[in-house]
C-alpha positions as CSV (number, residue, x, y, z in Angstrom):
1,X,-2.3,-5.6,24.7
2,X,-3.9,-3.2,22.2
3,X,-5.3,-5.3,19.3
4,X,-5.4,-2.3,16.8
5,X,-2.4,-3.5,14.8
6,X,-3.7,-7.0,14.4
7,X,-7.2,-5.4,13.3
8,X,-5.6,-3.2,10.9
9,X,-3.4,-6.0,9.3
10,X,-6.6,-8.0,8.8
11,X,-8.3,-5.1,7.0
12,X,-5.2,-4.7,4.9
13,X,-5.1,-8.5,3.9
14,X,-8.6,-8.3,3.0
15,X,-8.3,-5.1,1.0
16,X,-5.4,-6.7,-0.9
17,X,-7.4,-9.9,-1.8
18,X,-10.0,-7.6,-3.2
19,X,-7.5,-6.0,-5.4
20,X,-6.0,-9.3,-6.5
21,X,-9.5,-10.5,-7.4
22,X,-10.0,-7.5,-9.7
23,X,-6.6,-7.7,-11.3
24,X,-7.6,-11.4,-12.3
25,X,-10.5,-10.0,-14.4
26,X,-10.4,-9.3,-18.1
27,X,-9.2,-5.4,-18.4
28,X,-11.7,-2.9,-19.7
29,X,-12.3,0.8,-19.0
30,X,-14.8,0.0,-16.1
31,X,-12.4,-2.8,-14.4
32,X,-9.3,-0.4,-14.8
33,X,-11.2,2.2,-12.9
34,X,-12.2,-0.4,-10.3
35,X,-8.6,-1.5,-9.9
36,X,-7.7,2.0,-9.3
37,X,-10.0,2.7,-6.7
38,X,-9.2,-0.7,-4.9
39,X,-5.4,0.4,-5.1
40,X,-6.4,3.7,-3.5
41,X,-7.9,2.2,-0.4
42,X,-5.2,-0.3,-0.3
43,X,-2.7,2.2,-0.3
44,X,-4.6,4.3,2.4
45,X,-4.9,1.0,4.7
46,X,-1.2,0.1,4.1
47,X,0.2,3.5,5.2
48,X,-2.0,3.8,8.2
49,X,-1.2,0.2,9.1
50,X,2.4,1.1,8.9
51,X,1.7,4.1,11.1
52,X,0.3,2.0,13.9
53,X,3.2,-0.6,13.5
54,X,6.0,2.0,13.7
55,X,4.4,3.4,16.7
56,X,3.7,0.0,18.7
57,X,7.1,-1.4,17.6
58,X,9.4,1.5,17.7
59,X,7.7,4.3,19.3
60,X,7.7,6.2,16.1
61,X,5.0,8.6,15.5
62,X,4.7,9.3,11.6
63,X,2.2,11.4,10.2
64,X,2.4,11.0,6.4
65,X,2.7,8.0,3.9
66,X,6.0,8.7,2.9
67,X,7.4,9.5,6.3
68,X,5.9,5.9,7.3
69,X,7.8,4.4,4.3
70,X,11.0,6.1,5.2
71,X,10.8,5.0,8.7
72,X,10.1,1.4,7.7
73,X,13.5,1.4,5.9
74,X,15.0,3.2,8.6
75,X,14.2,0.3,11.0
76,X,15.2,-2.3,8.5
77,X,11.6,-3.7,7.6
78,X,12.0,-3.0,4.0
79,X,14.9,-2.2,1.8
80,X,16.0,0.9,-0.3
81,X,14.4,-0.5,-3.5
82,X,11.1,-1.0,-2.0
83,X,11.1,2.2,-0.4
84,X,11.9,4.1,-3.5
85,X,8.8,2.2,-5.2
86,X,6.5,3.2,-2.3
87,X,7.4,6.7,-2.6
88,X,6.6,6.6,-6.2
89,X,3.3,4.8,-5.3
90,X,2.4,7.7,-3.0
91,X,3.0,10.2,-5.8
92,X,0.9,8.1,-8.3
93,X,-1.7,7.8,-5.7
94,X,-1.8,11.6,-5.0
95,X,-1.8,12.3,-8.7
96,X,-4.8,10.0,-9.6
97,X,-7.1,11.3,-6.9
98,X,-6.7,14.9,-8.1
99,X,-6.4,14.3,-11.8
100,X,-8.4,12.2,-14.3
101,X,-6.8,11.4,-17.4
102,X,-7.5,8.1,-19.3
103,X,-3.8,7.9,-20.5
104,X,-2.5,8.2,-16.9
105,X,-5.1,5.8,-15.6
106,X,-3.9,3.1,-18.0
107,X,-0.3,3.8,-17.0
108,X,-1.2,3.4,-13.3
109,X,-3.1,0.3,-13.9
110,X,0.0,-1.1,-15.4
111,X,2.0,-0.2,-12.4
112,X,-0.5,-1.6,-10.2
113,X,-0.5,-4.9,-12.0
114,X,3.1,-5.1,-12.6
115,X,4.6,-4.0,-9.3
116,X,2.3,-2.3,-6.9
117,X,0.1,-5.1,-5.9
118,X,3.2,-7.3,-5.3
119,X,4.7,-4.7,-3.3
120,X,1.6,-4.0,-1.2
121,X,1.6,-7.7,-0.5
122,X,5.2,-7.9,0.5
123,X,4.7,-4.9,2.8
124,X,1.8,-6.7,4.5
125,X,3.7,-9.9,4.8
126,X,6.8,-7.8,6.5
127,X,4.5,-6.2,8.9
128,X,2.9,-9.4,9.7
129,X,6.3,-11.2,10.2
130,X,7.6,-8.2,12.5
131,X,4.7,-7.3,14.4
132,X,5.8,-9.1,17.5
133,X,9.4,-7.9,17.6
């Protein structure tokens, strides 16, 4: 059996742990930027892990983050509310990599610390719990 999904899940778990470590630190501009950068690579690992998960478990070949998130919902791995937040997360991730605005960076930091981190962790756990089905 191909071990790609297990390796991706392991990498995702480690990335989420690094994001958690950064979120525990006292916030300043430097830390805010570090949290955003860690969020970016967690997001990338998350959707690419979902892509492998969907292919191995459902034979679904997805080519974008949003498509992957919609397929997770379609296959009853996550619910509608989580899907909506993941879609917003994709928009926020795209906006931050193409634009630098201190006000928006502060807003994104708040979203990461209040909901995005928890959701990334929940998605990881859902993939882990459903990988052998």
